[in-house]
Wavefront OBJ file of the C-alpha trace (Angstrom):
o trace
v 0.012 -0.248 -0.143
v 1.201 3.787 -1.086
v 0.158 6.841 1.708
v -2.310 7.862 -0.525
v -3.921 4.600 -0.586
v -3.560 4.427 3.045
v -5.098 8.460 3.210
v -7.892 6.994 0.325
v -9.190 4.358 2.672
v -9.706 6.074 5.810
v -11.105 9.148 4.753
v -13.618 6.604 2.248
v -14.397 4.862 5.621
v -14.839 7.570 8.173
v -15.938 10.199 5.308
v -13.513 12.748 7.280
v -11.001 14.553 5.153
v -7.653 14.353 6.715
v -6.000 17.118 4.634
v -8.816 19.392 5.960
v -7.687 22.673 7.835
v -9.805 21.440 10.486
v -9.310 21.094 14.230
v -12.040 19.029 14.670
v -11.933 15.762 16.847
v -13.136 13.614 14.179
v -10.407 15.146 11.542
v -7.622 15.154 14.274
v -8.279 11.877 15.656
v -8.395 10.130 12.035
v -5.158 12.599 10.633
v -2.924 11.584 13.804
v -4.565 7.691 12.606
v -2.597 8.486 8.946
v 0.283 9.626 10.814
v 0.444 6.265 12.626
v 0.350 4.360 10.013
v 2.459 6.220 7.430
v 5.056 6.135 10.104
v 5.071 3.081 12.494
v 3.872 0.476 9.762
v 5.611 1.680 6.746
v 8.635 3.334 8.558
v 8.306 6.865 6.512
v 10.451 10.107 8.217
v 8.935 12.768 9.708
v 9.322 15.325 6.848
v 8.565 12.945 3.877
v 4.798 12.867 6.341
v 5.079 16.516 6.007
v 6.428 16.588 1.969
v 3.124 14.153 1.645
v 0.688 15.853 3.216
v 1.779 18.933 1.957
v 1.575 17.292 -1.415
v -1.848 16.599 -0.462
v -2.861 20.470 0.160
v -2.010 20.684 3.749
v -0.028 22.600 4.599
v 2.004 20.897 8.269
v 4.861 20.643 9.502
v 7.006 17.878 10.875
v 7.256 18.996 14.628
v 2.871 18.947 14.072
v 3.232 15.665 12.767
v 5.513 13.932 15.007
v 3.003 16.293 17.974
v 0.070 14.375 16.537
v 2.318 10.897 16.068
v 2.696 10.804 20.032
v -0.933 11.701 20.781
v -2.043 9.080 18.520
v -2.834 6.780 21.895
v -4.533 9.185 23.606
v -6.484 9.312 20.752
v -7.270 5.803 20.182
v -8.707 5.710 23.858
v -10.972 8.482 23.432
v -12.253 6.605 19.830
v -12.278 2.602 19.129
v -13.068 3.491 15.753
v -9.832 4.317 15.800
v -8.406 0.967 16.690
v -11.042 -1.244 14.464
v -9.892 1.007 11.948
v -6.069 0.461 12.192
v -6.152 -3.127 12.250
v -7.805 -3.019 8.609
v -4.718 -2.089 7.133
v -1.751 -4.446 5.988
v 1.901 -3.228 5.404
v 5.370 -3.423 3.025
v 7.637 -1.282 4.819
v 9.162 0.974 2.719
v 12.719 0.521 2.043
v 14.401 3.978 3.818
v 17.498 3.815 1.532
v 15.544 3.853 -1.740
v 12.888 6.620 0.372
v 16.096 8.964 0.774
v 17.304 8.389 -2.878
v 13.821 9.565 -4.024
v 14.395 12.724 -1.523
v 17.515 13.172 -2.815
v 16.545 13.135 -6.610
v 13.498 15.827 -6.360
v 14.976 17.756 -4.816
v 18.003 17.699 -7.739
v 15.030 18.266 -9.868
v 13.712 21.472 -7.905
v 17.148 22.918 -7.930
v 17.638 22.027 -11.745
v 13.910 23.839 -12.245
v 14.912 27.220 -10.528
v 18.539 26.837 -12.498
v 16.428 26.426 -15.717
v 14.118 28.999 -15.077
v 17.115 31.602 -13.768
v 18.528 31.541 -17.336
v 15.156 31.947 -18.981
v 14.525 35.285 -17.107
v 18.093 37.043 -18.167
l 1 2 3 4 5 6 7 8 9 10 11 12 13 14 15 16 17 18 19 20 21 22 23 24 25 26 27 28 29 30 31 32 33 34 35 36 37 38 39 40 41 42 43 44 45 46 47 48 49 50 51 52 53 54 55 56 57 58 59 60 61 62 63 64 65 66 67 68 69 70 71 72 73 74 75 76 77 78 79 80 81 82 83 84 85 86 87 88 89 90 91 92 93 94 95 96 97 98 99 100 101 102 103 104 105 106 107 108 109 110 111 112 113 114 115 116 117 118 119 120 121 122
């Protein structure tokens, strides 16, 4: 499963948009579930999770993601549906070396685009 497939499944099952800019309890709980799954089950790094959220139009920092992950057990005690939904996912861990290479190459592409734009303007 990919991060996008996980988030799509959470949204489909709960009818809650985890990328919504909201502080409603339900949104926070299911967003925290997504972060927990991405971090603990897929072994994604904090910055990679933040980039995933940004790619889905949710501006969030890795510090906020770490905070949400830290409070996931508390949210799970409050909302028993989180545990039920969590158990519906099966995972193959992501290779962190591959993820680092992808992140490195994405940054290289962005830097090259900036340089190209600079030369095109001049």
